[in-house]
LOZA-143807 format. One record per residue (C-alpha): x, y, z; residue number from 1. Coordinates in steps of 0.1 Angstrom, whole numbers, padded with zeros to 4 digits. Example, Ala and Ser with C-alpha at 12.3 -4.5 7.8 and 13.67 -1.06 7.14 Angstrom:
// residues 2
+-------+-------+-------+-----+
:    px :    py :    pz :  nr :
+-------+-------+-------+-----+
:  0123 : -0045 :  0078 :   1 :
:  0137 : -0011 :  0071 :   2 :
+-------+-------+-------+-----+
***
This chain:
// residues 190
+-------+-------+-------+-----+
:    px :    py :    pz :  nr :
+-------+-------+-------+-----+
: -0106 :  0012 : -0295 :   1 :
: -0141 : -0001 : -0294 :   2 :
: -0166 :  0027 : -0295 :   3 :
: -0193 :  0036 : -0271 :   4 :
: -0223 :  0012 : -0272 :   5 :
: -0206 : -0009 : -0299 :   6 :
: -0219 : -0043 : -0308 :   7 :
: -0240 : -0059 : -0334 :   8 :
: -0273 : -0077 : -0331 :   9 :
: -0281 : -0109 : -0350 :  10 :
: -0275 : -0104 : -0387 :  11 :
: -0311 : -0110 : -0398 :  12 :
: -0324 : -0085 : -0373 :  13 :
: -0297 : -0060 : -0383 :  14 :
: -0304 : -0062 : -0421 :  15 :
: -0341 : -0057 : -0414 :  16 :
: -0334 : -0020 : -0407 :  17 :
: -0320 : -0013 : -0442 :  18 :
: -0326 : -0018 : -0479 :  19 :
: -0289 : -0014 : -0486 :  20 :
: -0292 : -0015 : -0524 :  21 :
: -0317 :  0014 : -0524 :  22 :
: -0297 :  0033 : -0498 :  23 :
: -0265 :  0030 : -0518 :  24 :
: -0283 :  0040 : -0550 :  25 :
: -0292 :  0072 : -0533 :  26 :
: -0258 :  0078 : -0517 :  27 :
: -0233 :  0063 : -0543 :  28 :
: -0254 :  0062 : -0574 :  29 :
: -0252 :  0033 : -0598 :  30 :
: -0214 :  0035 : -0602 :  31 :
: -0184 :  0048 : -0583 :  32 :
: -0154 :  0055 : -0605 :  33 :
: -0126 :  0045 : -0582 :  34 :
: -0120 :  0031 : -0548 :  35 :
: -0144 :  0031 : -0518 :  36 :
: -0135 :  0029 : -0481 :  37 :
: -0160 :  0017 : -0455 :  38 :
: -0154 :  0025 : -0419 :  39 :
: -0170 : -0003 : -0398 :  40 :
: -0182 : -0028 : -0423 :  41 :
: -0201 : -0050 : -0398 :  42 :
: -0218 : -0079 : -0416 :  43 :
: -0210 : -0064 : -0450 :  44 :
: -0246 : -0052 : -0455 :  45 :
: -0233 : -0022 : -0475 :  46 :
: -0199 : -0037 : -0485 :  47 :
: -0212 : -0061 : -0511 :  48 :
: -0236 : -0038 : -0529 :  49 :
: -0209 : -0010 : -0528 :  50 :
: -0184 : -0035 : -0544 :  51 :
: -0208 : -0041 : -0573 :  52 :
: -0209 : -0003 : -0580 :  53 :
: -0172 :  0005 : -0576 :  54 :
: -0148 :  0003 : -0605 :  55 :
: -0119 :  0001 : -0580 :  56 :
: -0115 : -0017 : -0548 :  57 :
: -0136 : -0015 : -0516 :  58 :
: -0116 : -0014 : -0485 :  59 :
: -0138 : -0026 : -0457 :  60 :
: -0125 : -0021 : -0421 :  61 :
: -0139 : -0034 : -0388 :  62 :
: -0124 : -0039 : -0353 :  63 :
: -0142 : -0072 : -0349 :  64 :
: -0125 : -0102 : -0365 :  65 :
: -0157 : -0122 : -0367 :  66 :
: -0173 : -0093 : -0388 :  67 :
: -0142 : -0093 : -0411 :  68 :
: -0145 : -0131 : -0415 :  69 :
: -0182 : -0128 : -0424 :  70 :
: -0175 : -0102 : -0451 :  71 :
: -0147 : -0123 : -0465 :  72 :
: -0171 : -0152 : -0469 :  73 :
: -0197 : -0130 : -0485 :  74 :
: -0172 : -0116 : -0510 :  75 :
: -0160 : -0151 : -0519 :  76 :
: -0196 : -0164 : -0523 :  77 :
: -0205 : -0134 : -0545 :  78 :
: -0172 : -0138 : -0566 :  79 :
: -0163 : -0102 : -0557 :  80 :
: -0126 : -0099 : -0560 :  81 :
: -0125 : -0061 : -0554 :  82 :
: -0133 : -0063 : -0517 :  83 :
: -0103 : -0060 : -0493 :  84 :
: -0115 : -0065 : -0458 :  85 :
: -0092 : -0059 : -0428 :  86 :
: -0093 : -0060 : -0390 :  87 :
: -0084 : -0025 : -0381 :  88 :
: -0089 : -0001 : -0352 :  89 :
: -0093 :  0029 : -0375 :  90 :
: -0105 :  0051 : -0346 :  91 :
: -0071 :  0047 : -0328 :  92 :
: -0048 :  0041 : -0358 :  93 :
: -0064 :  0055 : -0389 :  94 :
: -0073 :  0035 : -0420 :  95 :
: -0039 :  0027 : -0433 :  96 :
: -0048 :  0037 : -0468 :  97 :
: -0029 :  0062 : -0489 :  98 :
: -0039 :  0099 : -0488 :  99 :
: -0062 :  0109 : -0516 : 100 :
: -0066 :  0073 : -0528 : 101 :
: -0104 :  0069 : -0524 : 102 :
: -0133 :  0082 : -0545 : 103 :
: -0160 :  0075 : -0518 : 104 :
: -0159 :  0070 : -0480 : 105 :
: -0188 :  0055 : -0461 : 106 :
: -0193 :  0061 : -0424 : 107 :
: -0225 :  0044 : -0413 : 108 :
: -0238 :  0043 : -0378 : 109 :
: -0205 :  0055 : -0363 : 110 :
: -0206 :  0092 : -0355 : 111 :
: -0217 :  0085 : -0319 : 112 :
: -0181 :  0074 : -0313 : 113 :
: -0160 :  0095 : -0288 : 114 :
: -0141 :  0115 : -0314 : 115 :
: -0163 :  0119 : -0345 : 116 :
: -0143 :  0149 : -0359 : 117 :
: -0111 :  0128 : -0359 : 118 :
: -0129 :  0100 : -0378 : 119 :
: -0142 :  0125 : -0403 : 120 :
: -0108 :  0140 : -0407 : 121 :
: -0094 :  0106 : -0415 : 122 :
: -0121 :  0101 : -0441 : 123 :
: -0112 :  0135 : -0456 : 124 :
: -0076 :  0125 : -0457 : 125 :
: -0084 :  0093 : -0477 : 126 :
: -0105 :  0110 : -0503 : 127 :
: -0092 :  0124 : -0535 : 128 :
: -0102 :  0160 : -0545 : 129 :
: -0139 :  0159 : -0553 : 130 :
: -0143 :  0126 : -0534 : 131 :
: -0176 :  0120 : -0516 : 132 :
: -0184 :  0111 : -0481 : 133 :
: -0217 :  0094 : -0472 : 134 :
: -0230 :  0093 : -0437 : 135 :
: -0259 :  0073 : -0423 : 136 :
: -0269 :  0074 : -0387 : 137 :
: -0298 :  0065 : -0364 : 138 :
: -0324 :  0092 : -0360 : 139 :
: -0328 :  0108 : -0326 : 140 :
: -0362 :  0124 : -0333 : 141 :
: -0382 :  0091 : -0334 : 142 :
: -0382 :  0059 : -0314 : 143 :
: -0360 :  0033 : -0330 : 144 :
: -0358 : -0005 : -0323 : 145 :
: -0320 : -0003 : -0321 : 146 :
: -0291 :  0022 : -0320 : 147 :
: -0270 :  0039 : -0294 : 148 :
: -0287 :  0057 : -0265 : 149 :
: -0303 :  0090 : -0274 : 150 :
: -0279 :  0108 : -0251 : 151 :
: -0250 :  0101 : -0276 : 152 :
: -0268 :  0100 : -0309 : 153 :
: -0258 :  0130 : -0331 : 154 :
: -0285 :  0150 : -0349 : 155 :
: -0281 :  0157 : -0386 : 156 :
: -0272 :  0193 : -0377 : 157 :
: -0244 :  0181 : -0354 : 158 :
: -0231 :  0158 : -0381 : 159 :
: -0231 :  0187 : -0405 : 160 :
: -0211 :  0209 : -0381 : 161 :
: -0186 :  0181 : -0375 : 162 :
: -0183 :  0175 : -0413 : 163 :
: -0176 :  0213 : -0418 : 164 :
: -0150 :  0213 : -0391 : 165 :
: -0133 :  0184 : -0408 : 166 :
: -0132 :  0205 : -0440 : 167 :
: -0160 :  0189 : -0460 : 168 :
: -0182 :  0212 : -0481 : 169 :
: -0213 :  0209 : -0502 : 170 :
: -0230 :  0190 : -0474 : 171 :
: -0265 :  0179 : -0482 : 172 :
: -0293 :  0158 : -0468 : 173 :
: -0304 :  0126 : -0485 : 174 :
: -0339 :  0113 : -0479 : 175 :
: -0336 :  0076 : -0468 : 176 :
: -0371 :  0071 : -0454 : 177 :
: -0381 :  0046 : -0481 : 178 :
: -0351 :  0024 : -0475 : 179 :
: -0338 :  0032 : -0440 : 180 :
: -0368 :  0046 : -0421 : 181 :
: -0349 :  0048 : -0388 : 182 :
: -0319 :  0067 : -0402 : 183 :
: -0309 :  0100 : -0418 : 184 :
: -0284 :  0104 : -0446 : 185 :
: -0258 :  0131 : -0455 : 186 :
: -0234 :  0135 : -0484 : 187 :
: -0204 :  0159 : -0485 : 188 :
: -0175 :  0166 : -0508 : 189 :
: -0137 :  0169 : -0502 : 190 :
+-------+-------+-------+-----+
***
């Protein structure tokens, strides 16, 4: 099921909104001991730098076959054998990964989808005890050059509420202004 206002702009334009390496340093740190799952990998802007940090595999999921192909090419070009990229409608069918198999879950620019709590519950299911969820989303308090309409953009407070409903705890804000000036960041634990 494709989400509301889905679709990706040109890759060069898209990557101009993020310094993915700096953002992941703030959200994942320099190393993730275990597996990482990425909901909606897009062009792989965060997939490749996450794979360099993970001691396990990075499962990158996207509903768009051309996005998956793009990430596969980038993984091969970077000699990253720990990236498993799949076409998957995770909003409708879940991730397909085992329960408690992931150390970190990434949900970036997706919580404007129709059922955000269901998505967060699936992330929770995939995480091992003590696993971490990172969320990035477009800010709604400033004009941004891209992103879903303001009417469906969640605020950080709304995301925190949804995360709590999905059973996450230790929810904290992460300042991303130096690397993602149009976004906010949150971390939470299973």
